N, C-alpha and C positions, 0 to 999 in steps of 0.2 A: 140551498137551503137545508141539507143535508150538516154541512159546516158550522152555518148559523144555529140549528137546535143542538148542535152536539157543545157550542161556544156557552152556549143560555144553561143547560146542564152542568156543564164546566164552572160556572159563575154560580150555581145555585148552590153544589157541593162546596165550596170555598166559603160559603157561609153558616152551610147547616153540622158542616162536614168536619173536625178536625183530623189533620191529614198529618202523620209522624215524620221531620225532618229525613232530607233525602241524604244519603250518605254522599260524603265531602269527595265526590267526582266531577270537576270543571267538565271535564269532554262529555260527559251525560245530562250531570245535573247542574245545569250552573245560575250564578247567583241572577245574572242576568244572560239577556239575550245573547249568546256567543256565536261568531261563525268563522267554521276555520276552512282554512283548504283540503280538500280529500286526502291530501298526502300528508300533510301534520296531523291532520286529527286520525288517520290509519296508526302513524305512530303512537299518539295518544292512546288508543286503543288498544294494539298489542302491549305495550307497558304495562298495563293491569290485568292482574294476576289470577282473578276473575270474570275477563273480557266474554271467555267461548262459552260462559254461563248467564251472562244477561242475553237473552229473548227476543226475537222477531216477532211479535204477533201477528202483526198486519204491516201491508204493504200497499200504497192505493195512490194510484199513476192521477195526477191533477192534471187541470188545463183551463190557463185564468181566460174569464171572459170578455176582459175588453184585451184593449192595446193594440200586442201581441201575440196574444193567445199563447204566452207562453207555458211550457210542460215542465214538470217536473213532478219529487217523488215526496207524499207522505208518510215519513214510520212510527210504529209504534210500538215501543218493543218493555220488557219488564226486565230490570232488575232484582236475582233475588234478596237482595238485603232491603227491598226500598217497598216499599207500599203504592208509590205515587209512581207512573209510568213515564215513561220515558219517550217524549215528542218529539221529531226533528225533519225537517226536510232535507232534500238534497238535491241540486239541477246545476246546470249549467249554464252562464254566460259568456257572453266576451269579454275582457277587460279593458276593453276601448270602447265604443257607443259605435254602431252597427244600424244602418236599416237591416232589418230582418226581409224588405222589399227585393232587397239585392240578391236577396237565395231564392226568389221565385219567380222562376221562369214564366215569362210571358207567353200570349198564343202569338204572337209571333216574333218573337226573336227568342231562340235557344240561350238556354244561361251557357252555353260557349263563348258565345259574344259578348259575355258579361262583361261591364268596366272595370280591369285586373284590377286587383290590391293585396295588398300584404295582411294575408289572415292573421288576426290578433290572435294572441293564445288565448286558451279558453280559461274562467276561473272559475270550476268546478269544485262546489263550497256546500259544507255541511252546516244547516243554522237548528240550532237549538233551544227551544224553548225552557228557559227557568220550572216555572211551572205546572207542565202538560199543558198547557191551554195553546191550541194549534191556531186558533183564532190571529196571536199572533206575530205567527211567523208562517201565515199562508195571505189570510188577507190585507194583514197593513204590509203586507210584503210585495203579493201582488195583485189587490183586491177578491174581488170574487169571484170564484172558481167553481170547476164541476170533477168531481169524479168521476175519471171515464171506467178504471175497471181498479179492482180491490182483490188481493194476492194477499188469502191465509192457509196455515199450514196445518192440516190434520194430522200428520204422522212423524215429519222432521221439520221441525223448526232449525232454522236457524238461527246462529251465533251474532249478535252487532260485531263481534268481530272479524265471522266472515262477509257480511257485509260491509264493513271498513277496506275492507282487501279488495273486493272487487270495484267500489269507488275508487283503490288506490291506481288497476289493472287499464279500467278504460277509462282511464286520465292520459297514463302512461302511453295507452293504445295510440290515443288521440288528441294528443296535449292541445291544439289550435282548434278555433270558433272556425267553422268553415261551411258551404253548403252542405256539403252530406253532413258533417261534423255538429251538429248545435243542440239544442237543449233537448228536440222532440229525437234525435238518435238517442241521447247519453239517457235520457230516463225510459226508454223506449226501450232500449239492449239489455243496462237493466235489469230494467221489470222482466223479460224475457228470461236473460240468465235464472233468477230468480228461480223464478217458476220451474223451469228446467231442470236443477239443478236440484231442488228441494220436493220436488212433485208439490206445489203447490196448488190449489183450488183457484182460477180465478174466475169473479164474478163481474158481469158487465154491469154496467148502469144505464135501463133501459129508455131510464126518465132524460139522459143526457145531449143535450142538443149541440154538443161540438163533441170532433172527432177525432181521432188518432192522428196525429204524423199530419198537420193540418195548417193551414193557415188565412184562414176567411174565404172561406172556400178550392183554394190548393191545396191538393196534395203535396207534399216537402219532400224529395229527392235524401231519402237517407242509405248509407250505404249499409248491403247484410253482409258481418261479421258476427255474427251473433257465435259460430261453431269455432272461431277463431279465437273469441274472447273468450270461452269455456275453457277450449282448452289452457290460456294465458292465467285465464283464474285458478285453473287445477294446479298447474305447476308452481303461482306465488303461495297457493294454499302450503302445499308440500316442504317449503323454501321456510315457511315462516313456524308451520309446526317442527321443524329441525333446531328452531331458531330457540323458541320457548323450551322445546324438551332441554337444550342447554344450557337454556339460563336456571331453569327450573333444577336439572342436578346440581349447578353449579351450588344454589341455594342450599339445597339439601347435603354439599358436602360436609362431614365432620370436622371438627374443633379437635383436635387430641390434644389434652395435657401428657407428658412424657416425664414423669418422678423416677430419675433410675432407670428400672429396668421396666415399668409399671407403664401404661398406656392407660390412659381414661378418656372418654370421649364426654365432651363439655357440653358443647353443643351446635348446632348446625349454622352454617356459616360457609362464606363464598372461599376459605381461606384455612388453613391449617394452621393452629401454634402451639410449636413444642416449646415447654419451660423448663429448663433446666439452669440452675444456679444463678438466677435469676436474669439469665440472659431469655429473648424472645427470638425465635427465627420465624420466619412466613413462610408458608409451603402452598401456594396454587396448584402444585400438580401433583394433587395426591395421592389421584385416580393412577397415573401413569406410574407412580413409584409402588404402588403396590401392589399394578400389574408384572411390575420386575420381579419380586419382591416372590408373588407365586411361582414366574419361571423358575 
């Protein structure tokens, strides 16, 4: 019901309000509905110089009412250079069709004796709406859904960069779709880690008829690995922070033009040009040379 109301409000706003064009960032503002694997999306987000300024406003844990009662995340974010919000979902599906009933043990038979199969690779994706219409990526993708819980961030807001890194970490931690690592685990662990890492407020939907991590009345087993994933997330954050700092330093390294014994700072670039007698030498280790001179 809530998603239907939001869809109606969004429809009215498109009619009566003129929203300025969003910046040309396909990873956040695509022209059509785009779906990326989380590792590809993480790389695209990390390449954005202002990715850490695009802040997450809310994360909703969603559950489809029909069929396999799929669980996924609905995220609203805001880019500093756009009045239009960023709306996307993140979820896990098997790369091949696998009946979810095989993941739910019957009362008379333990899952230990289920028929063996080769687990498919998990398809962990981000699906982005081109016009902030969540209806097109929720109901049209997974049917009518309920919001089970919502995270908001009153003190520390995570960035889209933080979320992209976490999606990648969860994917690499368990790359296969199995009974323990299905959509319920993927969405639930991501949801819980964001809550713990950023001190989020969780609001449970008291009107929801469905329950978290369940399939038609059965409780679906999930592997408890929140603490391990938190540690992996923090370590990956440090690695990517060092990479971004190195890239920023490279962009800010000055170009120096040398004329006789005088040097002029021309502009900032990844390298330095020395101009003398019509010849140009490129030097990418300017900082190292400066340190040697100081010594």
